[in-house]
C-alpha positions as CSV (number, residue, x, y, z in Angstrom):
1,M,0.0,0.0,0.0
2,Q,1.3,3.4,-0.9
3,G,1.9,5.8,2.0
4,P,0.7,9.4,2.2
5,S,2.5,12.0,0.1
6,D,4.3,15.0,1.5
7,I,1.5,17.2,0.3
8,E,-1.1,15.1,2.1
9,I,0.9,15.2,5.3
10,A,1.2,19.0,5.0
11,Q,-2.6,19.3,4.6
12,N,-3.4,17.0,7.5
13,V,-0.9,18.2,10.0
14,T,-2.3,19.2,13.4
15,V,-0.9,21.2,16.3
16,L,0.7,18.0,17.7
17,P,4.4,17.7,17.4
18,F,5.8,16.4,14.1
19,A,6.6,12.7,14.2
20,D,10.1,13.5,13.1
21,S,12.0,15.2,16.0
22,A,14.2,17.0,13.5
23,A,11.2,18.5,11.7
24,E,9.7,19.6,15.1
25,A,13.0,21.2,16.1
26,G,13.2,22.9,12.6
27,Y,9.6,24.1,13.0
28,R,10.4,25.7,16.4
29,A,13.6,27.3,15.2
30,Y,11.9,28.6,12.0
31,F,9.2,30.6,14.0
32,L,11.4,31.4,17.0
33,H,12.0,35.0,15.8
34,D,8.3,35.7,15.5
35,D,7.6,34.0,18.8
36,R,10.1,36.2,20.6
37,R,8.6,39.3,19.0
38,D,5.1,38.3,20.0
39,A,6.1,37.5,23.5
40,I,7.7,41.0,23.9
41,I,4.6,42.6,22.5
42,A,2.3,40.6,24.8
43,I,4.4,41.5,27.9
44,A,4.5,45.1,26.9
45,V,0.7,45.3,26.5
46,F,0.1,43.6,29.8
47,V,2.6,45.8,31.6
48,F,1.0,48.9,30.2
49,F,-2.4,47.9,31.5
50,K,-0.9,46.9,34.8
51,A,0.6,50.4,35.2
52,A,-2.5,52.1,34.0
53,F,-4.6,50.4,36.7
54,S,-2.5,52.2,39.3
55,V,-4.7,55.2,38.6
56,F,-7.6,53.3,40.2
57,D,-5.3,52.5,43.2
58,L,-4.7,56.2,43.7
59,M,-8.5,56.9,43.5
60,F,-9.9,54.1,45.7
61,Q,-7.1,52.8,48.1
62,T,-5.9,54.1,51.4
63,P,-2.4,55.8,51.4
64,E,-0.8,52.8,53.0
65,Q,-2.3,50.4,50.5
66,V,-1.5,52.7,47.6
67,D,2.2,52.7,48.4
68,L,2.4,48.9,48.7
69,L,0.3,48.3,45.5
70,L,2.4,50.9,43.5
71,E,5.6,49.3,44.6
72,A,4.3,45.9,43.6
73,R,3.0,47.1,40.3
74,F,6.2,48.9,39.3
75,A,8.4,46.1,40.6
76,F,6.5,43.7,38.3
77,A,6.9,46.2,35.5
78,G,10.6,46.4,36.1
79,I,11.0,42.6,36.1
80,S,8.9,42.4,33.0
81,V,11.2,44.8,31.2
82,I,14.1,42.6,32.1
83,V,12.2,39.6,30.9
84,M,11.5,41.3,27.5
85,M,15.3,42.0,27.2
86,L,15.9,38.3,27.9
87,F,13.4,37.3,25.3
88,A,15.4,39.3,22.7
89,R,18.4,37.2,23.6
90,V,16.6,33.8,23.4
91,R,18.3,31.4,21.0
92,S,16.4,28.2,21.4
93,A,12.8,27.0,21.8
94,R,13.6,25.5,25.2
95,Q,14.8,28.8,26.5
96,Y,11.7,30.5,25.1
97,D,9.4,28.0,26.8
98,A,11.2,28.3,30.2
99,L,11.2,32.1,30.0
100,M,7.5,32.3,28.9
101,L,6.4,30.0,31.7
102,A,8.4,31.9,34.3
103,W,6.9,35.2,33.3
104,V,3.4,33.8,33.2
105,L,3.8,32.5,36.8
106,L,5.2,35.9,37.8
107,A,2.1,37.6,36.2
108,V,-0.2,35.2,38.1
109,I,1.6,35.9,41.4
110,S,1.6,39.6,40.8
111,N,-2.1,39.6,39.9
112,F,-2.9,37.5,43.0
113,F,-0.9,39.8,45.3
114,T,-2.6,42.9,43.9
115,I,-6.2,41.7,44.3
116,T,-5.6,40.2,47.8
117,H,-4.5,43.7,48.9
118,R,-7.7,45.4,47.8
119,P,-11.0,45.7,49.7
120,S,-12.9,42.5,50.0
121,G,-15.7,44.0,47.9
122,H,-13.4,44.6,45.0
123,F,-14.1,42.4,41.9
124,G,-12.5,44.5,39.1
125,F,-10.1,41.7,38.3
126,L,-12.9,39.5,37.1
127,G,-13.2,41.8,34.0
128,T,-9.5,42.1,33.2
129,S,-8.3,38.6,33.8
130,P,-10.3,37.1,30.8
131,M,-8.4,39.7,28.6
132,L,-5.1,38.4,30.0
133,I,-6.2,34.8,29.2
134,L,-6.9,35.8,25.6
135,L,-3.5,37.5,25.5
136,L,-1.8,34.4,26.7
137,F,-3.3,32.3,23.9
138,V,-2.9,34.7,21.1
139,F,0.6,36.0,21.7
140,F,2.4,33.1,23.4
141,R,2.9,30.8,20.4
142,N,3.8,27.2,19.7
143,R,3.2,25.5,23.1
144,F,-0.5,24.8,23.5
145,N,0.0,22.9,26.7
146,L,1.8,25.8,28.3
147,Q,-1.0,28.2,27.2
148,L,-3.6,26.0,28.8
149,L,-1.5,25.7,32.0
150,S,-1.1,29.5,32.2
151,A,-4.8,30.1,31.6
152,A,-5.7,27.4,34.3
153,A,-3.2,28.9,36.8
154,L,-4.7,32.4,36.3
155,T,-8.3,31.1,36.6
156,A,-7.5,29.1,39.7
157,S,-5.9,32.1,41.3
158,D,-8.9,34.3,40.6
159,F,-11.5,31.8,41.8
160,F,-9.6,31.1,44.9
161,T,-9.6,34.8,45.7
162,V,-13.4,35.0,45.0
163,L,-14.3,32.0,47.0
164,A,-11.9,32.4,50.0
165,L,-11.0,36.0,50.3
166,R,-14.0,38.0,49.0
167,I,-17.6,38.7,50.0
168,P,-19.6,35.9,48.6
169,L,-21.1,36.7,45.2
170,P,-24.7,35.9,44.3
171,T,-25.0,32.5,42.6
172,Q,-26.1,34.1,39.3
173,T,-23.1,36.4,39.3
174,M,-20.8,33.4,40.0
175,I,-22.3,31.5,37.1
176,Q,-21.9,34.5,34.8
177,T,-18.3,35.0,35.9
178,F,-17.5,31.3,35.4
179,A,-19.0,31.5,31.9
180,T,-16.9,34.5,31.1
181,Y,-13.7,32.8,32.1
182,A,-14.7,29.6,30.3
183,L,-15.6,31.5,27.2
184,A,-12.3,33.3,27.2
185,I,-10.4,30.0,27.5
186,I,-12.5,28.3,24.8
187,I,-12.1,31.2,22.4
188,G,-8.4,31.5,23.2
189,A,-7.9,27.7,22.7
190,I,-9.8,27.6,19.4
191,V,-7.9,30.6,18.0
192,S,-4.6,29.2,19.3
193,W,-5.4,25.8,17.9
194,Q,-6.2,27.2,14.5
195,L,-3.0,29.4,14.5
196,H,-0.9,26.4,15.5
197,G,-2.4,24.2,12.7
198,A,-2.0,27.0,10.1
199,R,1.6,27.6,11.1
200,R,2.4,23.9,11.1
201,R,0.8,23.4,7.7
202,Y,2.7,26.4,6.3
203,F,6.0,25.0,7.7
204,A,5.3,21.5,6.4
205,T,4.5,22.9,2.9
206,H,7.5,25.2,3.0
207,N,9.7,22.3,4.1
208,N,8.4,20.1,1.4
209,E,9.0,22.9,-1.2
210,M,12.5,23.3,0.0
211,K,13.2,19.6,-0.3
212,L,11.7,19.6,-3.7
213,R,13.8,22.6,-4.8
214,A,16.9,20.9,-3.4
215,R,16.0,17.7,-5.3
216,L,15.5,19.6,-8.5
217,Q,18.7,21.4,-8.0
218,E,20.5,18.1,-7.4
219,L,19.0,16.7,-10.6
220,A,20.1,19.7,-12.5
221,Y,23.6,19.6,-11.0
222,R,24.3,15.8,-11.0
223,D,23.9,13.0,-13.4
224,E,20.7,11.2,-12.5
225,L,22.1,7.7,-13.1
226,T,25.6,7.8,-11.4
227,G,25.2,10.7,-9.0
228,V,28.4,12.4,-10.2
229,L,28.5,15.8,-11.8
230,N,26.8,16.1,-15.1
231,R,28.5,17.6,-18.1
232,R,27.4,21.2,-17.5
233,S,28.3,21.1,-13.8
234,F,31.6,19.5,-14.5
235,L,32.5,22.2,-17.1
236,L,31.6,25.0,-14.7
237,E,33.6,23.6,-11.7
238,A,36.5,22.4,-13.7
239,D,36.7,25.6,-15.7
240,A,37.0,27.6,-12.5
241,L,39.9,25.4,-11.3
242,W,41.5,25.5,-14.8
243,R,41.5,29.3,-14.8
244,K,43.1,29.3,-11.4
245,S,45.8,26.9,-12.5
246,A,46.5,28.9,-15.6
247,H,46.7,32.1,-13.6
248,T,48.9,30.8,-10.8
249,K,51.0,28.6,-13.2
250,L,50.4,25.7,-10.9
251,P,50.4,22.2,-12.6
252,A,47.1,20.6,-13.4
253,C,45.9,17.7,-15.4
254,L,42.8,16.4,-17.1
255,L,41.8,12.8,-17.6
256,M,39.2,11.7,-20.2
257,L,38.0,8.2,-19.3
258,D,35.9,5.9,-21.6
259,L,34.7,2.4,-20.8
260,D,36.0,-0.1,-23.5
261,H,33.5,-2.1,-25.6
262,F,30.6,-0.7,-23.6
263,K,28.2,-1.3,-26.5
264,Q,28.9,-5.0,-26.3
265,I,27.9,-4.9,-22.6
266,N,24.5,-3.4,-23.6
267,D,24.0,-5.8,-26.5
268,T,25.0,-8.9,-24.5
269,F,23.6,-8.3,-21.0
270,G,21.1,-5.5,-21.6
271,H,20.9,-1.8,-20.9
272,E,20.2,-2.4,-17.2
273,A,23.5,-4.2,-16.9
274,G,25.2,-1.3,-18.8
275,D,23.7,1.1,-16.3
276,R,24.9,-0.9,-13.4
277,A,28.4,-1.0,-14.9
278,L,28.4,2.8,-15.3
279,V,27.3,3.3,-11.7
280,A,29.9,0.8,-10.4
281,F,32.6,2.6,-12.5
282,A,31.6,6.0,-11.3
283,H,31.8,4.8,-7.6
284,L,35.2,3.4,-8.3
285,V,36.6,6.7,-9.6
286,Q,34.9,8.6,-6.8
287,S,36.8,6.5,-4.3
288,S,40.1,6.7,-6.3
289,K,40.3,10.4,-6.9
290,R,41.8,12.9,-4.5
291,P,39.4,15.1,-2.3
292,G,39.9,18.2,-4.4
293,D,39.6,16.6,-7.8
294,I,36.5,17.3,-10.0
295,F,34.8,14.3,-11.6
296,G,31.8,14.1,-13.9
297,R,30.0,12.2,-16.6
298,V,30.4,14.1,-19.9
299,G,28.9,11.5,-22.3
300,G,27.2,8.1,-22.5
301,E,30.1,6.0,-21.2
302,E,32.6,8.9,-21.1
303,F,33.8,10.6,-17.9
304,A,36.2,13.4,-17.1
305,L,38.5,13.9,-14.1
306,F,40.2,17.3,-13.5
307,L,43.2,17.2,-11.1
308,P,44.3,20.6,-9.9
309,D,47.8,21.0,-8.5
310,A,48.8,17.7,-10.0
311,S,51.8,16.9,-12.2
312,A,51.7,14.5,-15.1
313,S,53.3,11.8,-12.9
314,V,50.6,12.2,-10.2
315,A,47.9,12.1,-12.8
316,R,49.4,8.9,-14.3
317,D,49.4,7.3,-10.9
318,V,45.7,8.1,-10.4
319,A,44.9,6.8,-13.9
320,A,46.9,3.6,-13.3
321,R,45.0,2.9,-10.1
322,I,41.7,3.5,-11.9
323,I,42.7,1.1,-14.7
324,R,43.9,-1.5,-12.2
325,E,40.8,-1.4,-10.1
326,C,38.5,-1.4,-13.0
327,Q,39.9,-4.7,-14.2
328,T,38.8,-6.3,-11.0
329,L,35.4,-4.6,-10.9
330,V,32.4,-6.9,-10.8
331,P,29.3,-4.8,-11.5
332,D,26.3,-5.9,-9.4
333,G,27.8,-9.4,-8.8
334,Q,28.0,-10.4,-12.5
335,P,31.5,-11.8,-13.1
336,Q,30.8,-12.4,-16.8
337,Q,31.0,-8.6,-17.3
338,H,34.6,-7.7,-17.9
339,L,35.3,-4.0,-17.7
340,S,38.3,-2.0,-18.8
341,V,38.8,1.7,-19.3
342,S,41.0,3.8,-21.6
343,I,42.3,7.1,-20.4
344,G,43.6,10.2,-22.2
345,L,45.8,12.5,-20.1
346,A,46.5,16.1,-20.9
347,T,48.5,18.6,-18.8
348,V,47.3,22.2,-18.7
349,N,49.8,24.3,-20.6
350,S,50.2,27.7,-22.1
351,S,49.1,26.5,-25.5
352,D,45.5,25.9,-24.2
353,N,43.2,28.9,-24.4
354,D,40.5,27.4,-22.2
355,L,39.4,24.2,-20.5
356,R,37.8,22.9,-23.7
357,A,41.2,23.1,-25.5
358,T,42.7,20.9,-22.8
359,M,39.7,18.5,-23.0
360,A,40.2,18.3,-26.8
361,R,43.9,17.3,-26.4
362,A,42.9,14.7,-23.7
363,D,40.2,13.4,-26.0
364,K,42.8,12.9,-28.8
365,A,45.0,11.0,-26.3
366,L,42.0,8.9,-25.4
367,Y,41.5,7.8,-29.0
368,Q,45.2,7.0,-29.1
369,A,44.9,4.8,-26.0
370,K,42.1,2.9,-27.6
371,A,44.1,2.5,-30.8
372,D,47.1,1.2,-28.8
373,G,45.0,-1.6,-27.4
374,R,42.6,-0.2,-24.8
375,G,42.8,-0.5,-21.1
376,R,45.7,1.9,-20.9
377,T,46.6,5.6,-20.5
378,A,47.9,7.8,-23.3
379,L,49.6,11.2,-22.6
380,A,48.8,14.2,-24.9
381,V,51.9,16.2,-25.6
382,D,51.4,19.0,-28.2
383,A,48.5,17.0,-29.6
384,I,50.7,13.9,-29.9
385,A,49.7,11.0,-27.7
386,S,52.3,8.9,-26.1
387,T,52.3,5.5,-24.5
388,N,51.0,4.0,-21.3
């Protein structure tokens, strides 16, 4: 049975963590900047209202209570400013979660302290707390469980105050108050859930698009069958190194490699066997070349290997190793397939105007190697190929 596609996964993703932990970490990191910004905005809004309510303290509280409440309010505001500065420095989702939860608990404690130092008949907090609950859900992103925990802590604090420290409210008022808090939590949870889902679907789609783009770029950059550079990419990368070698006068060499009697492999064993032979040979050269060498497939069974900062003797050693290992190569466990490779070697010299000129000389040397009996290397010297 065929599994769901990436597009279907993106469409059906929920606010739950991604099954892939790396995807979940990538999601949190992708939105961390926005989450930090929203957290700072949420704290700033709450601190503003907290400070604004000090006007009511001046109007209705006794001088002794006013001083204590003002000190508590502005102490909370000062700590909140420090928290906002810390949010600006947050570099990981774990730090964000810890700092968010710490500030929420601080806000709940501050709120509880403020309302417990007001007259027992004061119930103004019952109107402002639902707004704070909505603020927690809307601005504090990504961790739905922390949002619910924060809203529950604030609600529990307020109702403890109402039931234990205040003049008993009429039953009808208590029901209306409970409904207001419940409505704030439900609305906040629904909005948050939708935002979470939308963000996760966006990230999943964005992630899939990036993977697709990388795959398309890889297909455009590399040969689909062997995985090595395709002709265009080889020419671009090798040309850059060729120009550097020509400019610095450092030695460099180019090998043109062609599998011998490749048509017979296709005709005898089939094209799939030929493809397996090409893949095996490409892997062989990849393991034989030096780390800085550029290797690519430039034709059907023809490959090219550019060796920067390499003399002719170094290039001949590399070519000899490739020829030797190719003779023992058994593609896909089929010993009846006997592979050999002919190689044309050209050194970069002042007579070459560009990379293609060096390739042309190496290609002539390759034909000479085939004419000399195949399975060997021929060196191009002023367009005259020499022996193995």
